[in-house]
N, C-alpha and C positions, 0 to 999 in steps of 0.2 A: 313071583314077587308078592309079598304079603300086602293086603290092603292097608293095614295099620303099620306104619313105619316106626320102629322103636330105635332108641339110641344104640342099643347093642347091635341091631341089624345094620345100622349105618356104619358103625365101626368095623363090622365084619366085612362089609361089601366095598367100602370106599376108603381112600387115603385121607380124605377130609382135610386137605391142605387149606390154610387160610386164604380166602378169596377165590377158591376154585368153584367148579360148577358140577352139579349132579343132575341126572335125569330120572324122573319118577313117572309112573303111570298117572293118567289124568285123574283117576278116582282115588289116588293114594291120600291117606290121612296121616299126619304126624302126631305122635304122642307129645305131651308137653316137654319131656326131657329131650326128645329128638329135635323139636323145634328150637329149644334153647341152645342146643349144641350148634346147630346150623347158623343161628343168629349170632352167636358169640364168635364164630369163625368167619362170619360174613360170606357164607357159601351161597351161591346163586342156585336156585332150583328151577329147572325147566320141567313142566309137566307135558307129557306127550300122549295124545289119544290114539285110538286104534287106527285112525286114518293118517297118522303122522303129523297132525297139526300140533303146534307148539304153543304153550300157554305160560304166562308168568302170573304171579300173585298180584292182584289189584287190592284196593281197599276192601277189607272184609266187612260184611254186614254183621248185625248182632246175632244172626242165626246161622250164617254159613260163610264158608270161604268163597272169595270171588276170584275167578281166573279170567285173564284177558288173553285173547288170541294175538300172537305177535309174530314178527318175522323171525325165522330161526337164528339168523346171525346177529342182527342189530338189536333185537328185542323191542323194536318199535312197531307201531301199527298204523302209521300215516303213509299215504301215497307220496313218494318222492317227487320233487319238482324236476324240471328238465331245462336248466338254463345254461347258455353258452358261457364257458369260462372267460372268453375274450370280451364279449360285448354285453353279457348278462341278459340277453334277450331269450325269450322262451323258444325252445327247439320243438317244432311240431313233429318232425320225423327224425328219430334217432337212427343214424346209419351204423353199420358194423364197425366203423372207425372209432365211434364214441362209446364211452361208458361212464357210469356215475362215479364221481370222486367222493361224494357224500350224498346227503338227501336233497341237495339243491342243484349241484353243478355237474355238467357233463364235460369230460376232457378226452383228448385222444388216448388211445390205449398204450401209447408210447410214454405217457406221463411217468415220471420216476416212482410215484407212489403206487401206480398200477403195476409196474414191474415188481415192486417190492411185495405187493399182494400176491403176485404170481409165485414168488419164492415161498411165501407163507402157505399158499395153497398146496404147493408141492410138499412142503415139510409136513403139513397136517395129513395129507394123503399117505405119505410114506410112514408116518407114525402109526396110522391105523393098520397098515399092512404089518408093521413090526408087532403091534399088539396081538395080531392073529397068529404070529409065529414065535414070539418070544416065550421061552420056557413052556413049550407046548404041553407038557404033562402037568403043568400048574404045581410044580414042586415048591415054588417060592412065592407064596401069595403076597407077602409084603412088597416084593419087587414089582408085582403087577399093579398094586395100588399106587406105588410111587410113580410108575410110568403113566398111569391114568391121570395123576395130578399134573404131570408135565404136559400131557395132551390137552388137558383142560386149560392150562395156562396159555398154550399156543392159540386156542380159541379166543381167550381174553385179549391177547395181543392183536389179533385180527379185528375183533369187535371194537377195541379202543382206537385202533388206527382208523377204522371206517367212521366211527361216530364222533371222534374227537375227545372221548372221555380219557381221563388220566389212568394209565395202567398202574395197578397196584404192584407192590414188590412180590417177588416170587417166593412161594413156599412149596415144600415137597414133604408130605406127611407132617411130622412135627418139626422139621428143619426149616428155619426161616432163611431169609436172604443172606444174612451175615454168616450163619452156620455153614451154609452151602459154600460160600466164598472161601471161608477158612479151611474147610475140609478139602476143597479142591486144590488148595495151595500147600497144605501140610497133611496129606493123607496118612503118612506113617505115624504121626503123633496122634491123630484123632480117630483113625480107622484101624490102625495096626497093619497097614500095608503101604508100601512106597508107591511112587508114581509108576504108571505102566505106559508102554508104547504098544498099542494094539497090534497083535500078530495072530497068525492062524492058530497057534497053540491055545489061545484064549477061548476059542470055540465060537459057535454060532451066535449065542446070546450076546456076548460082548461085541461081536462084529456088527450085529444089528443095531445096537445102541450107538456104536461108533459112527455108523452111517448117519444116524439122526444127528449126532453131534456135529458132523461135518456140514450137514444141510442147515443146521442152525447158524453156523459160522457164515455160510453163504448168505443167509437171510439177514444176518447182522450187518454184513458189508453192504448189502443192498439198501438197508435202512439208513445207513450213514449217507449214501448217495442221495437218498430221497429227502433227507431232513437237514443236510448241512447247508449253511448260508455262505454268502461270499466272504464273510468275515470269520469263517471257520467255527461257527457256533452251531449247536444242534437245536432245532425247533421242537424235537420230540426226544429229549434225553431219556424220558421214562421208557420209551420203546427200545431205544438202542441199549440202554443199561439192562432192561429186562431180558433181551436176547442174549446179552453177554452172560448174564447169570444162568440163563437156560442152558447154554453150552456147558457151563460149570456143573450144573445139576446133572446133566447127562453123563458127564465124566465121573461124578461121584457115584451115579447109579451103575456105571461100568465097574467101578471098584467094588461096590457092594455085591455085584454079580460074581466077580472073581472070588470074593470072600465066601459067598454062599456056596458056590460050586466047589470050594476047597474044604468045606465042612464046618465053617463058622456058623453057629446057630443064631446068635444075636449080633447081626452084622453091624448094627449101629453102636455097639459097645466093643466090637473087635475081640470078642471072647471065643476062642476056638472050642469046637465041640469036644466033649470028653469021650 
């Protein structure tokens, strides 16, 4: 990886979806155009050193960039408190029954939000496995970038659930939330291929993506259980809706994979190869 990160290198290596996250070496420097691109798309940069420590940009000085060491998931650098969710008293000894709900409160591991995090954890783990197996010969670089954008969004879902931050709308490459939703409902009109019901003939790549789509649906259902009130309202509509769109995005990516493997060169325009 180059020390000086240019805009063209970023476009070559990443999907650069709005609100996504990229990882760069600790000593990486951005050119002005690269920095502008990431700022415009509100892309989060994590810098990682040789020891695996994670850093975020702090307030720069007049002479140099300032990086702050943070927790890899939350992006914070404060020691969490340990208070009982029932009585709000400090817990001196955390047993294996308890875990942190946020940076202040301990809850039993049977808590609905903790079960939901378990589903997200499984989803992210399986997505990383799929990334190592999908299109093993790297014939379709665009599809890899789009899948990386979705993996980044999964991390955002987990981070926002843990920290309480509002989850931004999903993007995949240059496709925003509305475009993904529309394509998933009318693929023949917008992609040039009708709906599919996954089967063996679609091959390994589609099967891998379909597995992730099913896991996202499981996570979405668990999120509803975690955030529904007694009056059937959702306290975290952003997360539930984000997961709903994520399953749609994976379905669109399955269709793009079918098109790519059938010889369509510009899959987002639905133009068959000549």
